[in-house]
N, C-alpha and C positions, 0 to 999 in steps of 0.2 A: 022693964021695957021690952016690948015685943020685937024680936029679930025676924028679918025678912030672909026667907030661904032663897039662895041664889041657884037658878036653874042652869045658867050658863057661865063659864069662866069669862072673866073680863079680858078682853083682847088686848094685846100689847099695842100701844099707840105708835110704835115705830113705823115710819113710812119709807125707810131705806135712804134717807138723806142724813146720813151719820157723820156731822161735822159739828164740832163745838166751837163756841165763842170763847173769849179770854176767861169768862167766869165759869166755863164748863157746861153751859146749857147748849143742848143739841139744837141745830137750826131747823131740823125736821120735826121733831116731837116735842121740843121745848121742855124736855126733863133734864134734870141735873145729872151729873155722873153717878152719884150714888143711887138716884131713882132709876137709872138705866141698869146699873149693875145688880141691884137688889131686887128688880122686878119680879123675877120667878120665885123668889123666896118670900114675897109679901103676902100678907092676908088680903082677903077681899076688902076689908075696911081700909088697909093702907093703900091699896091700889085705887080705891074710891078718892082717897085723900090727894094722891098724886094727880089724878084726873081733874080734881077740883083746882088744884094749884096750877096745872097746865092751862085750864080755862081762863083763870085770872091773868096769867102771863099773856095769852093771846089777846085778851081785851086790852091789856096795857099797851101791848105793841100796836094795836089798832088805833088806840087813842094817840099815841106818839105820832103815828103816821098822819092822823087827821090834823093834829097841831102843827106838824111840819108843813102840810100842805096849806094850812091857813096863813102861816108865817110867810110862805112864799108868794101867796096871794093869787094862786090859780089851782085848778084841779088838774091831776095828771091825765084823766080821761078825756077831758074837754079838748076839742079841736079849736086851734087858734088860726084865723085867716092871716095869710101873709101880710095883707094890708095893715093889720093891726100891730104888727111887730115894727114898722117903720114909721 
């Protein structure tokens, strides 16, 4: 298999919002504790895998938000006229 040569180091996905949920996933970058702690020691392939996992987590969060919005029966961005509320 032909390996691709990496010209640039893969940037750390940290956005400086470093708080974790109960399962240990960061609210900012969506990485697990081990993924954050071991980032600097990971190979390029391992970092690509972490970024792939983060992408899937983001996608699932967006899907959950969409389902929640559908369950509530309205879009959060749409404006509702006062007359419609009463």
